[in-house]
BAZADO-484779 format. One record per residue: residue number from 1; z, x, y of N, C-alpha, C, O in turn. Coordinates in pm, 1 decimal, padded with zeros to 6 digits. Last residue first. Example, Ala and Ser with C-alpha at 12.3 -4.5 7.8 and 13.67 -1.06 7.14 Angstrom:
2
R  nr      nzz      nxx      nyy     cazz     caxx     cayy      czz      cxx      cyy      ozz      oxx      oyy
R   2  00708.0  01285.0 -00225.0  00714.0  01367.0 -00106.0  00787.0  01290.0  00003.0  00803.9  01340.9  00113.8
R   1  00780.0  01319.0 -00569.0  00780.0  01230.0 -00450.0  00780.0  01320.0 -00330.0  00846.5  01423.6 -00331.9
//
This chain:
168
R  nr      nzz      nxx      nyy     cazz     caxx     cayy      czz      cxx      cyy      ozz      oxx      oyy
R 168  02761.7 -01295.2 -00998.7  02818.2 -01413.2 -00931.7  02967.0 -01423.5 -00955.4  03030.9 -01516.6 -00906.5
R 167  02653.2 -01093.3 -01146.7  02703.4 -01059.8 -01014.3  02762.6 -01178.7 -00939.5  02809.3 -01162.8 -00826.7
R 166  02551.0 -01213.2 -01374.4  02669.2 -01126.8 -01385.2  02732.0 -01095.4 -01251.1  02852.8 -01073.1 -01243.2
R 165  02327.3 -01346.0 -01269.1  02435.3 -01422.5 -01331.3  02564.0 -01340.7 -01337.8  02672.5 -01391.8 -01310.2
R 164  02171.4 -01127.8 -01187.7  02214.4 -01227.6 -01089.0  02332.3 -01307.1 -01141.6  02427.2 -01333.4 -01067.8
R 163  02126.1 -01006.2 -01437.2  02196.8 -00932.9 -01331.0  02251.4 -01029.9 -01226.1  02365.0 -01015.2 -01181.0
R 162  01976.7 -01206.5 -01563.7  02106.5 -01164.1 -01619.2  02188.4 -01093.8 -01512.8  02308.1 -01119.4 -01499.7
R 161  01750.6 -01212.6 -01395.2  01832.4 -01333.2 -01413.8  01971.3 -01296.9 -01467.0  02071.8 -01350.6 -01420.3
R 160  01655.5 -00951.1 -01426.8  01693.7 -01000.0 -01294.5  01784.4 -01121.6 -01305.4  01883.6 -01132.4 -01233.3
R 159  01595.3 -00950.6 -01700.7  01697.1 -00858.8 -01647.6  01746.5 -00902.9 -01509.5  01865.4 -00893.0 -01479.5
R 158  01391.9 -01145.4 -01702.0  01514.5 -01164.7 -01779.9  01625.7 -01075.8 -01725.3  01738.2 -01121.9 -01705.9
R 157  01200.1 -01022.1 -01536.2  01255.6 -01153.2 -01501.2  01387.1 -01179.7 -01573.7  01482.3 -01230.3 -01514.3
R 156  01140.4 -00790.1 -01681.3  01199.0 -00778.2 -01547.8  01266.1 -00909.5 -01507.6  01375.7 -00908.9 -01451.7
R 155  01024.3 -00908.5 -01911.1  01146.5 -00827.7 -01921.0  01216.9 -00814.9 -01787.9  01339.2 -00827.1 -01780.8
R 154  00800.8 -01027.0 -01787.0  00896.8 -01109.7 -01861.8  01029.5 -01035.6 -01874.6  01135.6 -01093.7 -01851.5
R 153  00673.2 -00801.6 -01689.8  00726.8 -00898.4 -01595.1  00827.8 -00990.9 -01662.6  00928.3 -01028.6 -01602.3
R 152  00594.9 -00670.8 -01928.8  00686.2 -00607.0 -01834.1  00752.0 -00708.1 -01740.8  00872.3 -00701.1 -01715.7
R 151  00421.9 -00866.0 -02043.4  00538.8 -00817.0 -02117.1  00642.2 -00756.1 -02020.8  00761.3 -00785.6 -02029.8
R 150  00227.5 -00884.3 -01842.2  00300.1 -01004.0 -01887.2  00430.3 -00962.6 -01955.4  00536.2 -01018.7 -01927.5
R 149  00137.9 -00619.9 -01839.4  00208.9 -00672.6 -01722.5  00285.3 -00799.0 -01759.5  00397.3 -00818.9 -01712.4
R 148  00012.8 -00601.6 -02091.5  00124.6 -00513.6 -02057.0  00206.5 -00569.4 -01941.6  00329.5 -00567.0 -01945.0
R 147 -00190.1 -00801.9 -02068.1 -00087.1 -00810.2 -02172.2  00035.5 -00724.8 -02137.7  00149.0 -00770.2 -02152.8
R 146 -00335.6 -00704.4 -01846.0 -00276.3 -00838.3 -01842.4 -00166.0 -00852.2 -01947.5 -00060.1 -00908.2 -01919.1
R 145 -00419.7 -00453.0 -01941.7 -00331.7 -00463.0 -01825.0 -00261.7 -00598.0 -01822.3 -00141.1 -00604.8 -01798.8
R 144 -00599.3 -00531.8 -02140.3 -00476.4 -00458.4 -02176.1 -00373.7 -00469.4 -02064.3 -00255.3 -00492.2 -02089.4
R 143 -00787.6 -00646.7 -01965.3 -00722.4 -00729.6 -02067.4 -00593.9 -00662.3 -02115.6 -00491.0 -00728.4 -02130.1
R 142 -00865.1 -00427.7 -01807.6 -00799.9 -00544.0 -01745.5 -00730.3 -00634.8 -01847.2 -00625.8 -00692.8 -01817.7
R 141 -00977.7 -00250.6 -02013.0 -00850.8 -00221.1 -01944.3 -00788.7 -00341.3 -01872.9 -00666.5 -00355.6 -01877.6
R 140 -01220.9 -00378.3 -02107.5 -01109.4 -00343.2 -02196.6 -00978.1 -00330.5 -02119.5 -00878.3 -00392.7 -02156.1
R 139 -01378.1 -00413.6 -01879.7 -01356.8 -00524.9 -01971.3 -01231.5 -00498.6 -02053.7 -01146.3 -00586.2 -02068.0
R 138 -01398.6 -00183.0 -01743.1 -01358.0 -00300.8 -01667.0 -01359.4 -00428.9 -01749.4 -01343.9 -00538.6 -01695.9
R 137 -01489.8 -00003.0 -01934.8 -01358.1  00020.0 -01875.0 -01306.9 -00106.1 -01807.4 -01187.4 -00135.0 -01812.2
R 136 -01748.4 -00085.4 -01966.0 -01652.4 -00114.6 -02073.3 -01509.2 -00099.3 -02022.6 -01419.4 -00173.2 -02062.8
R 135 -01849.4  00028.6 -01730.7 -01848.0 -00117.2 -01746.7 -01749.1 -00159.0 -01855.3 -01675.2 -00256.0 -01838.8
R 134 -01821.0  00303.4 -01780.3 -01750.9  00241.9 -01666.3 -01746.7  00089.5 -01675.3 -01649.4  00028.0 -01631.6
R 133 -01990.2  00314.9 -02020.4 -01844.7  00337.3 -02025.1 -01770.2  00283.9 -01903.1 -01664.2  00223.6 -01919.8
R 132 -02254.5  00275.1 -01941.5 -02188.9  00172.2 -02021.1 -02036.8  00190.3 -02019.7 -01962.7  00092.0 -02018.0
R 131 -02378.7  00346.2 -01612.1 -02319.5  00388.0 -01738.2 -02245.9  00274.1 -01808.5 -02183.8  00189.0 -01744.8
R 130 -02679.9  00229.4 -01475.7 -02533.5  00226.8 -01470.3 -02479.4  00259.2 -01608.3 -02527.3  00207.0 -01709.0
R 129 -02948.6  00197.5 -01464.6 -02898.0  00334.2 -01469.9 -02746.7  00341.8 -01463.0 -02691.0  00450.3 -01446.2
R 128 -03092.4 -00039.4 -01462.0 -02992.9 -00016.1 -01356.8 -02948.3  00128.7 -01351.2 -02913.6  00178.3 -01244.0
R 127 -03276.8 -00043.4 -01670.2 -03318.2 -00093.8 -01539.2 -03216.2 -00067.7 -01428.7 -03251.9 -00073.7 -01311.1
R 126 -03031.1 -00038.2 -01925.9 -03170.5 -00033.6 -01882.7 -03185.4 -00096.6 -01745.1 -03114.6 -00190.9 -01709.8
R 125 -02727.6  00137.2 -01898.6 -02795.3  00007.9 -01904.9 -02938.6  00023.4 -01855.1 -02963.8  00090.0 -01754.6
R 124 -02664.0  00438.2 -02086.1 -02686.8  00366.4 -01960.5 -02754.8  00232.8 -01986.0 -02829.8  00217.0 -02082.4
R 123 -02430.1  00661.5 -02233.5 -02530.2  00554.9 -02252.1 -02541.2  00474.0 -02122.6 -02440.6  00445.0 -02057.7
R 122 -02384.0  00996.2 -02169.9 -02351.1  00862.1 -02120.8 -02462.3  00762.6 -02155.0 -02575.9  00778.4 -02110.1
R 121 -02479.7  01245.8 -02241.7 -02396.1  01174.1 -02339.0 -02369.9  01028.7 -02299.5 -02337.2  00946.5 -02385.0
R 120 -02600.7  01366.8 -02031.2 -02689.6  01305.4 -02130.6 -02611.2  01228.9 -02236.9 -02670.5  01154.2 -02314.7
R 119 -02385.6  01266.1 -01758.6 -02442.8  01364.9 -01849.9 -02532.9  01291.1 -01948.8 -02539.5  01168.2 -01949.1
R 118 -02435.6  01110.9 -01439.0 -02395.6  01105.3 -01579.4 -02457.8  01220.9 -01656.4 -02567.2  01267.4 -01624.4
R 117 -02305.3  01209.3 -01120.7 -02416.5  01173.4 -01209.3 -02365.9  01180.0 -01353.0 -02266.6  01246.2 -01383.0
R 116 -02166.8  01122.5 -00799.1 -02164.0  01182.4 -00931.7 -02288.2  01141.9 -01007.6 -02364.6  01054.6 -00966.5
R 115 -02245.2  01057.6 -00539.0 -02107.3  01100.6 -00563.0 -02092.9  01169.5 -00698.0 -02015.6  01264.4 -00711.0
R 114 -02479.8  00958.1 -00408.7 -02477.9  01089.3 -00476.2 -02336.8  01144.7 -00495.7 -02311.6  01262.9 -00472.3
R 113 -02548.7  00723.9 -00283.1 -02423.9  00791.1 -00244.9 -02410.0  00930.7 -00302.1 -02335.5  01012.7 -00248.5
R 112 -02786.2  00639.3 -00411.1 -02788.1  00685.0 -00272.2 -02663.5  00760.1 -00228.7 -02671.7  00850.7 -00145.8
R 111 -02658.9  00669.2 -00718.4 -02787.0  00661.7 -00647.8 -02776.2  00723.8 -00510.5 -02759.3  00844.9 -00495.8
R 110 -02407.5  00671.5 -00809.4 -02504.3  00750.0 -00887.2 -02642.9  00748.8 -00822.8 -02733.3  00819.3 -00867.6
R 109 -02285.3  00508.5 -00618.8 -02236.0  00645.2 -00640.4 -02333.8  00732.8 -00717.9 -02342.0  00853.4 -00694.9
R 108 -02420.4  00258.3 -00636.0 -02425.0  00338.2 -00513.3 -02391.2  00484.6 -00541.1 -02459.9  00574.5 -00492.8
R 107 -02356.3  00188.3 -00898.1 -02495.8  00191.0 -00855.3 -02510.9  00277.3 -00730.7 -02602.5  00359.0 -00721.0
R 106 -02076.5  00191.5 -00884.9 -02147.7  00285.5 -00973.7 -02293.7  00298.7 -00931.5 -02348.1  00409.2 -00929.7
R 105 -02031.1 -00021.3 -00700.5 -01989.9  00115.1 -00668.7 -02062.6  00217.8 -00755.7 -02105.9  00321.2 -00704.9
R 104 -02144.0 -00244.1 -00834.7 -02188.3 -00206.9 -00699.0 -02154.7 -00061.5 -00670.7 -02239.4  00013.7 -00622.4
R 103 -01996.9 -00238.3 -01075.4 -02143.8 -00230.4 -01076.1 -02195.2 -00184.6 -00939.8 -02280.4 -00096.1 -00931.7
R 102 -01733.2 -00268.5 -00978.9 -01773.8 -00148.3 -01051.8 -01925.4 -00131.6 -01050.4 -01975.7 -00021.8 -01026.5
R 101 -01738.8 -00523.2 -00865.7 -01702.7 -00407.7 -00782.6 -01749.2 -00278.1 -00848.1 -01798.9 -00188.2 -00780.2
R 100 -01803.3 -00667.7 -01100.0 -01895.8 -00666.9 -00985.9 -01866.3 -00548.2 -00894.3 -01958.7 -00479.8 -00850.1
R  99 -01572.0 -00619.2 -01257.2 -01705.4 -00576.1 -01302.2 -01804.7 -00568.6 -01186.3 -01881.5 -00472.9 -01176.5
R  98 -01367.6 -00739.1 -01102.7 -01363.4 -00596.4 -01135.6 -01499.2 -00542.9 -01177.1 -01537.8 -00433.3 -01136.6
R  97 -01461.8 -01006.8 -01099.6 -01441.6 -00933.8 -00973.3 -01440.0 -00783.2 -00998.9 -01503.5 -00707.4 -00925.5
R  96 -01463.5 -01069.1 -01378.3 -01585.5 -01072.3 -01298.7 -01571.3 -00990.2 -01170.7 -01660.4 -00912.1 -01137.4
R  95 -01195.4 -01067.6 -01458.6 -01288.0 -00968.1 -01513.0 -01413.0 -00956.5 -01426.0 -01462.7 -00846.3 -01402.8
R  94 -01106.9 -01290.3 -01301.7 -01040.6 -01159.3 -01293.8 -01134.4 -01048.5 -01342.7 -01150.7 -00946.9 -01275.1
R  93 -01271.4 -01494.7 -01401.0 -01275.9 -01455.7 -01260.0 -01217.9 -01317.8 -01237.3 -01273.6 -01237.6 -01162.3
R  92 -01182.1 -01501.5 -01666.4 -01321.9 -01466.9 -01638.0 -01337.5 -01423.9 -01492.6 -01408.6 -01327.7 -01463.6
R  91 -00917.3 -01585.5 -01624.2 -00944.1 -01455.7 -01687.2 -01087.3 -01410.5 -01659.1 -01110.5 -01293.0 -01630.9
R  90 -00966.3 -01838.4 -01512.2 -00891.0 -01737.2 -01437.7 -00919.3 -01598.1 -01492.9 -00942.6 -01504.1 -01416.9
R  89 -01105.0 -01969.6 -01715.9 -01169.9 -01950.5 -01585.4 -01098.7 -01844.4 -01502.1 -01163.3 -01768.8 -01429.4
R  88 -00915.7 -01980.7 -01922.9 -01037.9 -01900.8 -01939.8 -01103.1 -01872.3 -01804.8 -01151.4 -01761.3 -01782.1
R  87 -00577.4 -01941.4 -01832.1 -00695.1 -02028.6 -01836.6 -00817.6 -01938.5 -01845.8 -00822.2 -01832.3 -01783.6
R  86 -00315.6 -01803.7 -02018.1 -00425.8 -01783.4 -01925.3 -00532.2 -01889.0 -01943.7 -00571.8 -01921.6 -02055.6
R  85  00022.1 -01882.8 -02008.7 -00101.9 -01890.5 -02086.1 -00218.7 -01885.4 -01988.5 -00219.2 -01956.0 -01887.6
R  84  00179.5 -01655.3 -01771.6  00171.4 -01780.0 -01848.2  00049.0 -01775.5 -01939.4 -00019.9 -01673.7 -01945.5
R  83  00157.2 -01432.8 -01621.1  00281.8 -01448.4 -01696.5  00282.5 -01573.1 -01784.6  00375.2 -01593.8 -01863.0
R  82 -00069.5 -01442.6 -01470.7 -00069.7 -01351.4 -01585.3  00053.5 -01370.4 -01674.1  00053.5 -01328.4 -01789.8
R  81 -00011.1 -01609.3 -01255.1 -00098.2 -01657.3 -01362.6 -00089.8 -01570.6 -01487.1 -00102.0 -01621.6 -01598.4
R  80  00143.4 -01589.4 -01024.9  00204.1 -01550.3 -01152.5  00119.6 -01591.7 -01273.3  00173.3 -01607.8 -01382.9
R  79  00003.2 -01702.5 -00817.0  00022.0 -01557.4 -00818.4  00070.2 -01508.0 -00955.1  00039.5 -01395.6 -00994.8
R  78 -00217.9 -01946.9 -00826.2 -00093.0 -01912.2 -00893.9 -00081.7 -01760.3 -00902.5 -00148.0 -01696.8 -00984.5
R  77 -00472.0 -02041.6 -00776.8 -00363.0 -02083.7 -00688.3 -00225.5 -02057.2 -00751.3 -00130.8 -02133.5 -00732.7
R  76 -00688.1 -01939.1 -00902.5 -00603.2 -02028.9 -00982.0 -00488.9 -02089.1 -00900.5 -00417.3 -02176.9 -00948.6
R  75 -00791.4 -01787.3 -00689.2 -00876.4 -01885.3 -00756.3 -00791.9 -01987.7 -00832.8 -00819.7 -02107.6 -00828.9
R  74 -00576.2 -01619.4 -00638.7 -00622.6 -01712.7 -00535.0 -00705.6 -01824.8 -00596.7 -00691.5 -01941.7 -00560.7
R  73 -00568.9 -01479.5 -00879.6 -00452.2 -01558.0 -00837.9 -00492.0 -01659.8 -00731.7 -00446.2 -01774.0 -00734.9
R  72 -00815.6 -01353.0 -00869.0 -00789.2 -01448.9 -00977.0 -00670.6 -01538.1 -00941.8 -00671.5 -01657.8 -00970.6
R  71 -00767.0 -01189.7 -00645.6 -00875.4 -01288.3 -00641.9 -00853.7 -01395.0 -00749.1 -00871.5 -01513.9 -00722.9
R  70 -00558.9 -01031.9 -00746.1 -00534.0 -01119.5 -00630.8 -00641.6 -01227.0 -00620.2 -00611.5 -01342.4 -00589.4
R  69 -00698.9 -00893.1 -00946.0 -00584.6 -00977.3 -00981.4 -00557.3 -01079.2 -00870.1 -00535.4 -01197.3 -00896.7
R  68 -00881.6 -00757.2 -00787.4 -00931.4 -00853.5 -00886.8 -00819.5 -00948.1 -00928.4 -00841.4 -01068.2 -00944.4
R  67 -00702.2 -00595.0 -00641.6 -00789.1 -00689.8 -00572.5 -00842.4 -00796.7 -00666.4 -00848.2 -00914.0 -00629.8
R  66 -00596.2 -00444.6 -00849.5 -00507.1 -00532.0 -00772.6 -00588.0 -00635.8 -00695.0 -00547.0 -00751.4 -00684.1
R  65 -00834.3 -00314.6 -00929.1 -00759.8 -00399.7 -01023.7 -00666.4 -00494.8 -00950.2 -00658.1 -00612.7 -00984.7
R  64 -00899.0 -00167.7 -00702.4 -00991.0 -00272.2 -00748.2 -00917.0 -00368.5 -00840.8 -00935.0 -00490.0 -00831.8
R  63 -00677.1  00004.4 -00706.7 -00695.4 -00087.3 -00593.8 -00791.7 -00200.2 -00629.4 -00769.4 -00315.2 -00591.4
R  62 -00727.3  00141.6 -00942.1 -00603.3  00063.4 -00930.6 -00613.0 -00036.2 -00815.2 -00562.9 -00148.2 -00825.1
R  61 -00971.5  00267.7 -00875.4 -00964.1  00172.1 -00987.0 -00841.1  00082.4 -00974.6 -00850.0 -00038.8 -00994.5
R  60 -00891.3  00440.2 -00667.6 -00986.5  00332.7 -00641.7 -00980.5  00225.4 -00748.5 -00983.9  00106.3 -00717.8
R  59 -00723.0  00603.5 -00820.7 -00669.1  00531.4 -00705.3 -00761.2  00415.0 -00668.1 -00714.4  00304.5 -00640.6
R  58 -00908.7  00709.8 -01000.6 -00805.7  00618.1 -01049.3 -00741.8  00540.4 -00935.4 -00709.5  00422.7 -00951.9
R  57 -01053.2  00884.4 -00842.3 -01122.2  00769.2 -00901.6 -01021.1  00664.4 -00946.0 -01044.5  00544.5 -00931.1
R  56 -00845.7  01067.0 -00788.4 -00909.6  00992.1 -00679.0 -00982.2  00868.9 -00731.8 -00973.6  00761.3 -00672.6
R  55 -00797.5  01159.6 -01048.2 -00690.3  01095.0 -00973.5 -00748.5  01011.1 -00859.2 -00705.5  00898.1 -00836.4
R  54 -01038.4  01284.1 -01108.0 -00998.7  01165.6 -01185.7 -00887.7  01088.6 -01115.1 -00883.9  00965.7 -01121.3
R  53 -01024.4  01494.9 -00923.1 -01132.9  01397.3 -00915.2 -01098.1  01268.8 -00990.8 -01125.1  01158.6 -00943.1
R  52 -00791.4  01626.2 -01020.6 -00796.7  01575.0 -00884.5 -00905.7  01468.6 -00869.9 -00881.7  01363.4 -00810.7
R  51 -00871.8  01697.3 -01279.7 -00756.7  01608.4 -01261.8 -00760.2  01546.3 -01122.3 -00734.8  01426.8 -01107.2
R  50 -01082.3  01870.8 -01214.2 -01108.2  01749.2 -01292.0 -00994.6  01649.0 -01272.4 -01018.7  01530.2 -01250.9
R  49 -00944.1  02074.5 -01082.6 -01047.3  01998.2 -01010.6 -01076.5  01866.1 -01080.6 -01093.4  01762.7 -01016.0
R  48 -00783.3  02168.4 -01291.2 -00722.3  02111.6 -01170.9 -00820.5  02028.5 -01090.2 -00784.3  01924.2 -01035.8
R  47 -00979.6  02270.7 -01469.6 -00894.1  02158.5 -01507.0 -00832.5  02090.2 -01384.6 -00830.4  01967.4 -01376.4
R  46 -01308.8  02335.3 -01346.1 -01168.9  02375.9 -01363.9 -01082.7  02253.2 -01387.9 -01108.9  02145.7 -01333.9
R  45 -01598.0  02214.6 -01533.3 -01516.8  02230.6 -01411.5 -01374.9  02276.8 -01445.1 -01327.4  02259.6 -01557.4
R  44 -01736.9  02146.0 -01756.1 -01732.2  02288.1 -01720.1 -01640.3  02315.7 -01601.3 -01609.1  02431.5 -01573.5
R  43 -01721.6  01873.9 -01765.4 -01670.9  01948.1 -01881.4 -01656.2  02096.3 -01849.6 -01572.9  02164.8 -01909.0
R  42 -01851.0  01797.0 -01526.2 -01705.8  01779.4 -01540.6 -01648.6  01861.8 -01655.8 -01537.8  01914.2 -01644.5
R  41 -02129.0  01811.2 -01516.1 -02049.4  01917.1 -01456.0 -01899.8  01907.1 -01478.1 -01828.1  02003.1 -01450.0
R  40 -02180.0  01465.5 -01548.6 -02237.8  01598.9 -01529.8 -02140.7  01692.9 -01459.9 -02079.2  01658.7 -01358.9
R  39 -01981.2  01280.7 -01771.6 -02025.8  01302.2 -01634.5 -02070.5  01446.9 -01617.5 -02005.6  01539.1 -01666.9
R  38 -01873.0  01267.8 -02020.2 -01988.0  01181.7 -01995.8 -02041.7  01192.6 -01852.9 -02136.2  01122.6 -01816.5
R  37 -01636.2  01412.6 -02037.2 -01760.3  01472.8 -02088.9 -01886.4  01391.8 -02059.9 -01997.0  01444.1 -02074.2
R  36 -01446.7  01219.4 -01919.4 -01492.6  01338.7 -01847.4 -01622.2  01397.3 -01904.8 -01712.0  01429.5 -01827.0
R  35 -01323.6  01004.2 -02039.8 -01468.3  00998.0 -02020.7 -01525.7  01117.2 -01943.4 -01643.0  01114.9 -01905.9
R  34 -01053.4  01067.1 -02037.6 -01123.9  01064.2 -02166.5 -01275.2  01065.7 -02146.0 -01347.5  01123.2 -02227.3
R  33 -00988.6  01037.6 -01766.8 -00979.6  01169.8 -01829.4 -01057.0  01175.0 -01961.3 -01119.2  01276.5 -01992.7
R  32 -01027.2  00761.7 -01733.9 -01105.7  00856.9 -01654.7 -01103.9  00995.6 -01718.5 -01206.6  01063.2 -01723.4
R  31 -00827.4  00660.7 -01908.0 -00970.0  00634.8 -01934.0 -01056.7  00736.2 -01859.6 -01150.7  00790.8 -01917.5
R  30 -00594.5  00750.2 -01775.5 -00621.6  00790.5 -01913.3 -00771.5  00775.1 -01943.3 -00834.1  00866.2 -01997.5
R  29 -00627.5  00609.9 -01535.3 -00624.8  00756.8 -01535.2 -00654.7  00810.0 -01675.2 -00731.9  00904.6 -01690.7
R  28 -00613.1  00343.5 -01619.4 -00739.3  00396.1 -01567.8 -00740.5  00548.2 -01563.6 -00844.9  00609.4 -01586.2
R  27 -00342.2  00327.0 -01699.8 -00451.4  00296.3 -01793.2 -00582.8  00359.0 -01746.7 -00654.6  00420.2 -01825.8
R  26 -00207.6  00395.9 -01458.8 -00192.7  00477.3 -01579.1 -00303.9  00451.1 -01680.5 -00354.6  00545.5 -01741.1
R  25 -00299.2  00192.4 -01279.2 -00315.8  00334.5 -01249.0 -00308.3  00418.1 -01376.8 -00394.6  00502.7 -01399.9
R  24 -00213.2 -00042.4 -01404.3 -00355.9 -00015.5 -01388.2 -00380.2  00132.5 -01363.8 -00471.8  00191.2 -01421.5
R  23  00057.4 -00015.0 -01369.7  00004.0 -00013.4 -01506.1 -00145.5  00017.0 -01500.9 -00197.5  00092.7 -01582.9
R  22  00061.5 -00030.3 -01081.2  00112.3  00085.3 -01155.6  00057.1  00095.0 -01296.9  00014.4  00202.4 -01339.4
R  21 -00052.3 -00282.3 -01015.1 -00108.9 -00158.2 -00962.7 -00066.7 -00037.7 -01047.8 -00149.6  00046.5 -01082.2
R  20  00115.0 -00458.3 -01160.6 -00030.8 -00461.9 -01177.1 -00090.8 -00329.0 -01132.9 -00171.0 -00269.8 -01205.1
R  19  00366.9 -00384.3 -01056.9  00337.6 -00369.7 -01200.1  00187.1 -00367.3 -01224.4  00137.4 -00283.9 -01300.1
R  18  00337.6 -00453.6 -00788.2  00360.9 -00313.4 -00824.8  00333.3 -00288.4 -00972.0  00281.7 -00182.7 -01008.3
R  17  00308.4 -00731.5 -00820.3  00200.2 -00652.4 -00759.4  00215.3 -00504.3 -00795.1  00117.2 -00437.7 -00828.2
R  16  00560.4 -00795.3 -00929.6  00438.9 -00818.1 -01007.7  00321.8 -00737.1 -00952.2  00244.2 -00680.2 -01029.0
R  15  00728.7 -00725.6 -00714.5  00745.0 -00662.4 -00846.1  00618.6 -00677.1 -00928.8  00574.4 -00581.0 -00991.7
R  14  00635.3 -00902.6 -00514.9  00622.9 -00757.5 -00497.3  00633.4 -00685.8 -00631.8  00555.1 -00595.0 -00659.7
R  13  00706.3 -01146.5 -00636.6  00568.0 -01120.6 -00596.0  00543.9 -00970.6 -00584.2  00445.5 -00917.9 -00636.2
R  12  00981.9 -01119.5 -00663.6  00900.3 -01131.8 -00784.1  00753.5 -01103.6 -00753.2  00683.6 -01043.4 -00834.8
R  11  01056.2 -01118.6 -00395.1  01085.1 -01000.9 -00479.9  00999.1 -01002.5 -00605.2  00949.1 -00898.5 -00648.0
R  10  00974.1 -01379.4 -00306.2  00909.3 -01257.7 -00255.6  00935.8 -01132.9 -00340.0  00846.7 -01049.4 -00355.1
R   9  00955.6 -01666.8 -00382.2  00998.5 -01559.2 -00471.5  00940.0 -01424.7 -00427.4  00864.7 -01362.6 -00502.4
R   8  00860.6 -01834.5 -00182.5  00986.2 -01868.9 -00248.8  01040.7 -01754.6 -00334.8  01161.5 -01747.5 -00357.5
R   7  00613.7 -01753.7 -00089.5  00729.5 -01731.1 -00003.8  00862.4 -01757.5 -00074.7  00966.2 -01707.8 -00031.0
R   6  00374.4 -01802.2 -00207.4  00453.4 -01690.8 -00259.8  00582.3 -01668.5 -00182.8  00653.5 -01571.7 -00209.7
R   5  00150.0 -01988.4 -00212.8  00290.1 -02027.2 -00201.3  00382.2 -01921.1 -00262.9  00456.9 -01947.7 -00357.1
R   4 -00116.7 -01943.4 -00201.3 -00051.7 -01916.5 -00328.8  00094.9 -01954.6 -00329.1  00158.5 -01953.6 -00434.5
R   3 -00201.1 -01971.8  00052.2 -00237.3 -02078.7 -00040.8 -00173.0 -02059.5 -00177.7 -00175.1 -02150.4 -00260.6
R   2 -00119.8 -01729.9  00166.2 -00045.5 -01850.4  00194.6 -00076.7 -01963.7  00098.6  00011.2 -02043.6  00066.6
R   1 -00283.4 -01521.0  00129.2 -00186.0 -01542.6  00025.0 -00104.3 -01669.1  00049.2 -00027.9 -01711.0 -00037.8
//
């Protein structure tokens, strides 16, 4: 993170990281719960078990999202890239890292890892057997995340500036 020059605004760096992770967690948890019928055995499972499994998947998703955000920040050399106009290369890098992590993990989890399998409702990509919904998740949600975090961080920045001014 040294190449990002984050030492001048450590509170803002932490706030933005928490926003990325937190917003990602809520978006991905919603998505995981909605796609339950597309995984074998999930529709018949006890509600508490489904919530627990989706919570575990969401923790991984939120960590991947923060990692993808950090990779994009490193690539653009700007930790706060999401708060400004986005360069296409930064956004593509951000999406690419999340998609690659998802493809690798889904391929392993539905194959040799035997973590889960898809129901007959899940559309799959030819030749890979990877579900379309997990891939769509890593295109739709990161873009929503970027818009939500930009909005939240702008509000946080304004409130921080006003609070600092009032406390002087």
